Structures are given as structure tokens and as C-alpha cells.
C-alpha positions as CSV (number, residue, x, y, z in Angstrom):
1,M,79.2,190.5,-27.2
2,R,75.8,189.9,-28.8
3,T,73.3,187.4,-27.5
4,E,73.4,184.5,-30.0
5,G,74.2,180.9,-30.5
6,A,71.1,179.1,-29.3
7,Y,71.6,175.4,-29.1
8,A,69.0,173.1,-30.4
9,G,66.5,175.9,-30.6
10,G,66.9,176.8,-26.9
11,R,69.4,178.7,-24.7
12,P,73.1,179.0,-25.6
13,V,75.4,176.3,-24.1
14,Y,78.9,177.2,-23.1
15,V,82.0,175.1,-22.4
16,A,83.8,176.4,-19.3
17,D,86.6,174.0,-19.0
18,G,87.6,170.4,-19.6
19,S,90.2,167.7,-18.8
20,R,91.3,164.3,-20.0
21,T,93.5,161.6,-18.8
22,P,96.6,160.4,-20.7
23,F,95.5,157.6,-23.1
24,L,97.1,154.4,-21.9
25,K,98.0,151.7,-24.5
26,V,96.5,148.3,-24.0
27,R,99.2,145.7,-23.6
28,G,97.4,142.4,-23.6
29,Q,96.3,142.4,-20.0
30,P,93.9,144.5,-17.8
31,G,95.3,148.0,-17.3
32,P,95.6,149.7,-13.9
33,F,92.3,151.6,-14.2
34,R,88.6,150.7,-14.7
35,A,86.5,153.0,-16.8
36,S,84.9,154.6,-13.7
37,D,88.4,155.2,-12.3
38,L,89.5,157.0,-15.4
39,A,86.3,159.2,-15.4
40,T,86.7,159.9,-11.7
41,A,90.3,161.0,-12.2
42,A,89.5,163.3,-15.0
43,G,86.5,164.7,-13.1
44,K,88.4,165.3,-9.9
45,T,91.2,167.2,-11.6
46,L,88.7,169.3,-13.5
47,L,86.4,170.1,-10.5
48,A,89.3,170.9,-8.2
49,R,90.2,174.0,-10.2
50,Q,86.6,175.3,-10.4
51,P,85.1,178.1,-8.3
52,F,82.2,175.9,-7.4
53,G,81.9,172.6,-5.6
54,P,80.7,169.3,-7.0
55,G,77.4,169.6,-5.3
56,E,76.6,172.6,-7.6
57,L,76.4,170.3,-10.7
58,D,72.8,169.7,-11.8
59,E,73.6,166.5,-13.6
60,V,76.4,164.2,-14.7
61,V,76.4,162.4,-18.1
62,F,79.1,160.0,-19.3
63,G,79.4,157.8,-22.4
64,C,80.8,154.3,-22.0
65,I,80.5,151.2,-24.1
66,I,81.9,148.4,-22.0
67,P,81.6,149.3,-18.3
68,G,82.6,146.5,-15.9
69,P,80.1,144.4,-14.0
70,D,80.6,146.7,-10.9
71,E,80.0,149.8,-13.0
72,A,76.2,149.7,-13.7
73,N,75.2,153.2,-14.6
74,L,78.8,154.3,-14.5
75,A,77.9,158.0,-14.6
76,R,76.1,157.7,-11.2
77,L,79.0,155.9,-9.7
78,V,81.4,158.6,-10.9
79,A,79.1,161.4,-9.7
80,L,79.0,159.9,-6.2
81,R,82.8,159.4,-6.1
82,L,83.2,163.0,-7.2
83,G,81.2,164.2,-4.2
84,C,78.3,165.5,-6.1
85,G,75.9,164.2,-3.5
86,K,73.0,161.8,-3.6
87,G,70.7,164.5,-5.0
88,T,72.6,164.9,-8.3
89,P,71.1,162.7,-11.0
90,A,73.5,160.9,-13.4
91,W,73.1,158.7,-16.4
92,T,75.2,156.8,-18.9
93,V,74.8,156.9,-22.7
94,Q,75.9,154.4,-25.3
95,R,76.3,155.2,-29.0
96,N,79.4,153.1,-29.8
97,C,82.3,155.4,-30.8
98,G,80.0,158.4,-30.5
99,S,79.2,157.9,-26.9
100,G,81.4,160.7,-25.5
101,M,79.9,163.2,-28.0
102,Q,76.4,161.9,-27.3
103,A,77.0,162.7,-23.6
104,I,77.9,166.3,-24.5
105,D,74.9,166.6,-26.8
106,S,72.5,165.2,-24.2
107,A,73.9,167.5,-21.5
108,A,73.7,170.5,-23.8
109,Q,70.1,169.8,-24.6
110,A,69.2,169.8,-20.9
111,I,70.8,173.2,-20.6
112,A,69.3,174.5,-23.8
113,Q,65.8,173.5,-22.6
114,G,66.3,175.1,-19.2
115,R,66.3,171.8,-17.3
116,A,69.9,172.3,-16.1
117,D,72.5,175.0,-15.8
118,L,75.7,173.2,-14.9
119,V,76.5,169.7,-16.2
120,L,79.6,167.5,-16.2
121,A,79.7,165.5,-19.5
122,G,82.2,163.3,-21.1
123,G,83.2,159.8,-22.0
124,T,85.4,157.0,-20.7
125,E,86.6,153.5,-21.7
126,A,88.9,150.9,-20.3
127,M,89.3,148.7,-23.3
128,S,91.9,146.6,-21.5
129,Q,89.2,145.7,-19.0
130,A,86.8,144.3,-21.6
131,P,85.4,141.1,-20.2
132,V,86.5,137.6,-21.4
133,L,83.3,135.6,-21.5
134,L,82.3,131.9,-21.3
135,N,81.1,130.4,-24.6
136,D,77.5,129.2,-25.0
137,A,78.4,125.6,-24.6
138,M,80.0,126.2,-21.2
139,V,77.1,128.4,-20.1
140,K,74.7,125.6,-20.9
141,L,76.8,123.0,-19.1
142,L,77.0,125.2,-16.0
143,A,73.2,125.7,-16.1
144,D,72.8,121.9,-16.3
145,L,75.2,121.5,-13.4
146,N,73.3,123.9,-11.3
147,R,70.1,122.0,-12.0
148,G,71.6,118.7,-11.1
149,R,70.3,117.0,-8.0
150,G,72.8,115.0,-6.1
151,A,76.4,114.1,-6.6
152,W,75.7,111.5,-9.3
153,A,73.7,113.9,-11.5
154,K,76.4,116.6,-11.2
155,A,79.1,114.1,-12.0
156,K,77.3,113.1,-15.2
157,V,77.2,116.7,-16.3
158,L,80.9,117.2,-15.5
159,A,81.7,114.1,-17.6
160,R,80.6,116.1,-20.7
161,L,83.3,118.6,-20.3
162,R,85.5,118.9,-23.3
163,P,88.4,121.3,-24.2
164,G,86.0,123.3,-26.4
165,H,84.1,124.3,-23.3
166,F,87.0,126.4,-22.2
167,K,87.4,128.4,-25.4
168,P,86.8,132.0,-24.3
169,V,84.8,134.7,-26.0
170,L,86.7,137.9,-26.4
171,S,84.0,140.6,-25.9
172,L,86.1,143.3,-27.4
173,A,86.7,141.4,-30.6
174,R,83.0,140.6,-30.8
175,G,82.0,144.2,-30.1
176,L,84.2,145.5,-33.0
177,T,82.4,143.2,-35.5
178,D,79.1,144.5,-37.0
179,P,76.3,141.9,-36.6
180,I,74.4,143.2,-39.6
181,C,77.0,143.3,-42.3
182,G,79.3,140.7,-40.6
183,L,82.4,142.8,-41.1
184,N,84.8,143.9,-38.4
185,M,85.7,147.6,-38.3
186,G,89.0,147.0,-40.1
187,Q,87.3,145.3,-42.9
188,T,85.0,148.2,-43.4
189,A,88.1,150.4,-43.7
190,E,89.4,148.0,-46.3
191,G,86.2,148.5,-48.3
192,L,86.6,152.3,-48.2
193,A,90.2,152.0,-49.3
194,S,89.1,150.1,-52.4
195,Q,86.1,152.3,-53.1
196,F,88.2,155.5,-53.1
197,G,91.5,154.1,-54.4
198,I,93.4,154.8,-51.2
199,T,96.8,153.1,-51.3
200,R,98.8,151.4,-48.6
201,E,101.5,154.1,-49.0
202,G,98.9,156.8,-48.6
203,M,97.6,155.2,-45.4
204,D,101.0,154.8,-43.9
205,A,102.0,158.4,-44.8
206,F,98.9,159.6,-43.0
207,A,99.7,157.5,-40.0
208,L,103.3,158.7,-39.9
209,E,102.1,162.3,-40.0
210,S,99.7,161.6,-37.1
211,H,102.6,160.5,-34.9
212,R,104.8,163.4,-36.0
213,R,102.0,165.9,-35.2
214,L,101.4,164.3,-31.8
215,A,105.2,164.4,-31.0
216,R,105.2,168.2,-31.9
217,A,102.2,168.8,-29.7
218,Q,103.7,167.0,-26.8
219,D,107.1,168.7,-27.2
220,G,105.4,172.1,-27.6
221,G,103.1,171.7,-24.6
222,R,100.0,171.9,-26.8
223,L,97.9,169.2,-25.1
224,E,96.6,171.7,-22.6
225,E,93.6,169.5,-21.7
226,L,95.7,166.6,-20.6
227,D,96.1,166.2,-16.9
228,P,98.5,163.6,-15.2
229,M,97.2,160.9,-13.0
230,I,98.7,158.5,-10.5
231,G,98.2,154.7,-10.7
232,P,97.4,152.5,-7.7
233,D,101.1,151.5,-7.4
234,G,102.2,155.2,-7.5
235,T,103.1,155.2,-11.2
236,L,102.8,158.7,-12.8
237,Y,101.0,158.7,-16.1
238,D,101.5,162.1,-17.8
239,Q,101.7,161.4,-21.6
240,D,99.7,159.5,-24.2
241,E,101.4,156.1,-24.5
242,G,100.6,155.4,-28.1
243,L,103.1,157.8,-29.7
244,R,105.8,156.1,-31.7
245,R,108.5,158.6,-32.1
246,D,110.6,156.1,-34.0
247,A,107.8,155.5,-36.6
248,S,109.2,155.5,-40.2
249,P,107.9,154.8,-43.7
250,E,110.0,151.7,-43.8
251,G,108.8,150.4,-40.4
252,L,105.2,151.0,-41.3
253,A,105.6,149.3,-44.6
254,R,106.9,146.1,-42.9
255,L,103.7,145.6,-41.0
256,K,101.4,142.8,-42.3
257,P,97.7,143.4,-43.1
258,A,95.7,143.1,-39.9
259,F,92.2,142.3,-41.2
260,E,92.4,140.9,-44.8
261,P,95.7,139.1,-45.2
262,P,97.7,138.7,-47.3
263,H,96.7,141.5,-49.6
264,G,94.9,144.0,-47.4
265,R,96.1,147.5,-46.8
266,V,94.9,148.2,-43.3
267,T,97.5,147.4,-40.6
268,A,98.0,147.9,-36.9
269,G,100.3,150.8,-37.8
270,N,97.6,152.8,-39.8
271,S,94.7,152.0,-37.5
272,A,93.7,153.6,-34.2
273,Q,95.2,152.1,-31.1
274,V,93.3,150.1,-28.5
275,T,93.4,152.4,-25.5
276,D,92.1,153.3,-22.0
277,G,91.2,156.9,-21.3
278,A,88.6,159.4,-20.2
279,A,87.7,163.0,-21.0
280,C,85.1,165.4,-19.5
281,L,83.8,168.9,-20.0
282,I,81.9,171.4,-17.8
283,L,78.9,172.7,-19.7
284,A,77.1,175.8,-18.4
285,S,74.2,178.1,-19.2
286,A,74.9,181.9,-19.3
287,A,73.3,182.3,-15.9
288,A,75.6,179.6,-14.3
289,A,78.7,181.1,-16.0
290,R,77.9,184.5,-14.6
291,R,77.0,183.2,-11.1
292,H,80.3,181.4,-10.7
293,G,82.4,183.8,-12.7
294,L,83.4,181.2,-15.2
295,K,85.8,182.0,-18.0
296,I,84.4,180.6,-21.3
297,L,86.4,178.3,-23.5
298,G,83.8,178.0,-26.2
299,R,80.2,177.6,-27.2
300,L,78.4,174.6,-28.7
301,E,76.8,175.8,-31.9
302,D,75.2,172.7,-33.5
303,C,75.2,168.9,-33.5
304,Q,74.1,166.3,-35.9
305,W,73.7,162.5,-35.9
306,A,73.5,160.5,-39.2
307,G,73.0,156.9,-40.3
308,L,74.3,155.0,-43.3
309,E,75.1,151.5,-44.4
310,P,77.0,149.6,-41.6
311,A,79.6,148.5,-44.1
312,Q,80.2,152.2,-44.9
313,M,80.4,153.3,-41.3
314,G,83.7,155.1,-41.8
315,L,82.0,157.8,-43.9
316,G,79.7,158.7,-41.0
317,P,81.5,162.1,-40.5
318,V,80.6,163.2,-44.0
319,H,76.9,162.4,-43.4
320,A,76.9,164.2,-40.1
321,M,78.9,167.3,-41.0
322,A,77.1,168.0,-44.2
323,P,73.7,168.9,-42.6
324,I,75.4,171.2,-40.1
325,M,77.2,173.0,-42.9
326,E,73.9,173.4,-44.8
327,R,71.9,174.5,-41.8
328,Q,74.5,177.0,-40.7
329,R,75.1,178.1,-44.4
330,L,78.8,177.4,-44.2
331,G,81.4,176.5,-46.8
332,T,84.5,174.5,-46.0
333,E,86.5,177.7,-46.0
334,D,84.4,179.1,-43.1
335,V,85.6,176.4,-40.7
336,D,89.0,177.2,-39.2
337,Y,89.9,173.8,-37.9
338,W,88.6,170.2,-38.2
339,E,88.9,167.1,-36.1
340,I,87.9,163.8,-37.7
341,N,88.6,160.9,-35.3
342,E,91.2,158.6,-36.8
343,A,89.6,155.2,-36.5
344,F,91.7,154.2,-39.5
345,A,93.9,156.3,-41.8
346,A,91.9,154.9,-44.7
347,Q,88.6,156.0,-43.1
348,V,89.7,159.7,-42.7
349,L,91.2,159.8,-46.1
350,A,88.0,158.3,-47.5
351,C,86.0,161.0,-45.7
352,T,88.1,163.8,-47.3
353,E,87.7,162.2,-50.7
354,A,83.9,161.8,-50.3
355,W,83.6,165.4,-49.1
356,R,84.9,166.8,-52.3
357,S,83.5,164.1,-54.7
358,P,80.8,165.4,-57.0
359,A,79.5,161.8,-57.5
360,Y,79.3,160.9,-53.8
361,C,77.8,164.2,-52.8
362,L,75.1,164.0,-55.4
363,K,74.2,160.3,-54.8
364,E,74.6,160.1,-51.0
365,L,74.2,163.7,-49.7
366,H,71.8,164.9,-52.5
367,R,74.0,167.9,-53.1
368,E,74.3,169.3,-56.6
369,A,77.8,170.5,-55.8
370,P,80.5,169.0,-53.6
371,F,82.2,170.7,-50.8
372,Q,85.5,172.4,-51.2
373,P,88.4,170.2,-50.0
374,I,89.4,170.2,-46.3
375,D,92.9,171.6,-46.0
376,P,95.1,168.8,-44.5
377,E,97.0,171.5,-42.5
378,R,93.8,172.3,-40.6
379,L,92.7,168.7,-40.0
380,N,93.8,166.9,-36.8
381,V,96.6,169.4,-36.4
382,D,98.0,167.7,-33.3
383,G,97.6,164.1,-34.5
384,G,94.7,161.8,-34.0
385,A,93.7,158.4,-32.8
386,V,96.3,156.6,-34.9
387,A,98.9,158.1,-32.5
388,V,96.8,159.3,-29.5
389,G,94.6,156.2,-29.2
390,H,90.9,155.6,-29.4
391,P,89.1,154.6,-26.1
392,V,85.8,154.2,-27.9
393,G,83.4,155.7,-25.4
394,C,85.7,158.6,-24.8
395,S,86.9,159.8,-28.2
396,G,83.9,161.9,-29.0
397,A,84.5,164.0,-25.9
398,R,88.2,164.2,-26.6
399,V,87.9,165.6,-30.1
400,V,85.4,168.3,-29.0
401,L,87.6,169.4,-26.1
402,H,90.8,169.4,-28.0
403,L,89.3,171.3,-30.9
404,L,88.3,174.1,-28.6
405,H,91.9,174.3,-27.4
406,V,93.2,174.3,-31.0
407,L,90.8,177.2,-31.8
408,R,91.9,179.2,-28.7
409,R,95.6,178.6,-29.4
410,N,95.4,179.8,-33.0
411,G,93.1,182.7,-32.4
412,A,90.5,181.0,-34.5
413,R,86.8,180.9,-34.1
414,L,84.9,178.0,-35.7
415,G,85.7,174.3,-35.6
416,M,84.0,171.0,-36.6
417,A,84.6,167.8,-34.6
418,S,83.3,164.5,-35.9
419,L,83.7,160.8,-35.8
420,C,82.5,157.6,-37.4
421,I,80.4,155.2,-35.4
422,G,80.3,151.4,-35.6
423,G,77.0,150.2,-36.8
424,G,76.8,152.7,-39.6
425,Q,76.4,156.2,-38.0
426,G,78.3,159.4,-37.8
427,G,78.3,162.3,-35.3
428,A,79.5,165.9,-35.7
429,M,79.6,169.0,-33.5
430,L,80.2,172.6,-34.5
431,V,81.9,174.7,-31.8
432,R,82.9,178.3,-31.5
433,S,85.9,179.6,-29.5
434,L,85.0,182.3,-26.9
435,E,87.9,181.9,-24.6
436,G,88.1,184.5,-21.9
437,E,84.8,186.1,-22.9
438,A,81.7,186.4,-20.7
439,A,78.7,184.4,-21.5
440,D,75.6,186.1,-23.0
441,A,72.5,186.6,-21.0
């Protein structure tokens, strides 16, 4: 095999292996695992089957958006729990929905630049554990209570208590609303649906197909990266919980608009599910792969981050994928398989429309010609976040890892993983399957 595939202008970066937990559906109360628990579970399973010990890792990098108060620098906590030792540095990244992919990119750059040879990178999120906060009025009252001197002063403060002081602030809901444009993520999807003429029927059909594809993948044993985990009470978790095998066009059609009632088109049924989960990958230089006799799952070829209007955040994949295609001199037909994270059915459908739109490509991407359409049969072939779930800090790692397995399973070579990012960004990563091959020098 020829020496090629330098990452970010440096050394090649290989993916040796990866693992993810089942994605657990949020059911209105804290789930059984914190974000660090999920990451530790995925990491332990992955490292247990490697020919090297945790202490051989040069670095640990994880993405996470809403770590708990006991999870400051979550990656360091996970690294120590995995037995990496006190001398292994670890750090946590936050790029909203792109955090898991950002962790991979950051780790890959360390390897490409020669600062590391073996890195554990991934993403994790326990959305069910998102804090419920005190509102500003209650925080101020408690501050006044703390400053009060004597029982009488404190009593006067407590006399100001009103029912409104007890109104909680749901951090998850606040976090899913953009502070610049004032829209929540579902409303941005509604905007894209209007812009590209995407119908409710089209969204629901896309959502139904996502569930059907995930069901086929589960039944066919095609989620090779998923490893079971055991809960604190002994419960076995071995499948993604968001799959609705009984999903039907009629059932989806009965759901009410979730973000813009009564006439909106985006519903809970054609949106990504709020989920807990983690995924991680082992990245290696050629030297580390040879030293430990690692079989290579794939190589990271390129990565791109892009910015756009926050209200248009769902089109982030288009803006991130296009520069990679141009830099690598690729056409749509050159990419064997695609993963676009399904934040919303409308959002993925809008991306595929923008990708092939002469007007959009000219105005927004400054391309004189649009890209050829992406074949739906090569996009999210085993379902996506509408069925699997979208633990926000994790999904970027999941799509990269799963795409590598899709390429290997189908004897294909080149794949593009991407996702939109709240706040008006997009991320994309081009990967090449090299399963079973040796790494280049």
C-alpha cells in the first residue's frame, strides 16, 4: 500500500477500532447513567479488546455539551476511570452538536503534527441529566438571604417568597434555543422546510424510512460498533431504544406540530430523539499501529468546519462538505456512502436539495455548478438520529464510526460524515476504509 493520506498537512491518522453504547431514550426523568459513566463504559469495552493497556494512550479527548457539576473536564475524569494513569493528559471540547467530531479532529491533529501516536477520542451526552436551574429571581433572593444578618433580617427576605420564585429553568430547553436569532432548533427546521418546499408528508416518509432502516440494521446485526452495557441495577442495555418498529404513515400523520402549532410541519416523529449515549474511537499513527499490531478500520482523510446564519444552521453540512469536495477534487459520485446526522427530517432533506440547487450553490457556496444529487440509497443506510437518537455531544463521533463500518461491510472505500451544529455551523469529515490493512510508514 502506498504512503498517502496525510491529515491536515501532517502524518496520516488511522482509526483502529471504536465502540458506542446503546442510545437510551430520555423518558422525562434522569436516566441511569451520567455522561462520564457512558463514556467510561464505551471506553472500557473498547480498550479491553486492544493489544495495549490504557496507560499506552498519549491523550484522551471527549466532546460533551452538558456535563454535570461533578464532571468538570469530563475527559480527564474518564481517562482516570479507564486506568490511563495520572500522566495521561485529557481535555474536553464543546462545539454543540459537532463536539464528538471536534474531539476526533483535535485528536487527529495531535497525531498528524507528531505530538501524539495513540489517542482515545469521542463524544458523550446524558441529556436526561441536564440540570434544572433556579430562576434569576430565586438566585437573587437566596443571595439576599445569605447576606442577611440575624433572624429578623432573614425572615424579611423569606417574606418576599412568591410562587414565581419556584419556577424552574430547564437548561436543556434553553440550550436548544439560539440566543442570536431567538429560534429553537425546531423552528430553524421549519424555516428550511418553507425555504425548500418540503412537505409534512415528505418529512414523515423520511422519518419512517429511518426507523425501517434501523430495524433492518438491528435484525441483520449491522450495528457492529454497538456494545452492550449494564446499568447500576443490573439492567442490560443492548439496543438503541428509540426505534419504533410500529411506526406508520398514519401514526406519524396524527402527531401535532411540536414547534409552530397549529400549522407547522416539524413534529416529534420527524425530529431526532432526545437521548443519552457515548461513542469513542482509537486513533493511531502508523508507528503506533505497527508497534501494537493494530488492524486498521480506516483513515481520516480530511475535515472541515463552516459557519452560516444561525437561523439556517441545518444547512451546515452543505457548507462543510463542499470545501472538502473541492479540495479533494471529488464529485458526488466519488463518495460511496454518506452520513448526515438527522437532527430533523426537514433539515436533511433541505441539505440534499441545497446540494443540488444551482441557485443555492451559486449564491451561498460560490460554485458555478451545483453538485450532483446524493443517492438516497447511499445516505444514512442504517437509519439516523430520527430513529437512533441524537445525544448531542456524541453524534459527531457516532456518524464517523458507523460510516467506517458501512464502508467495510459494503467493500467500499470513501465516505463523508457530516452534521449541522446549533448556532449556525457545520462539520464534515471524509474517511477512507482500510479495514484489515497495515498502516503506512
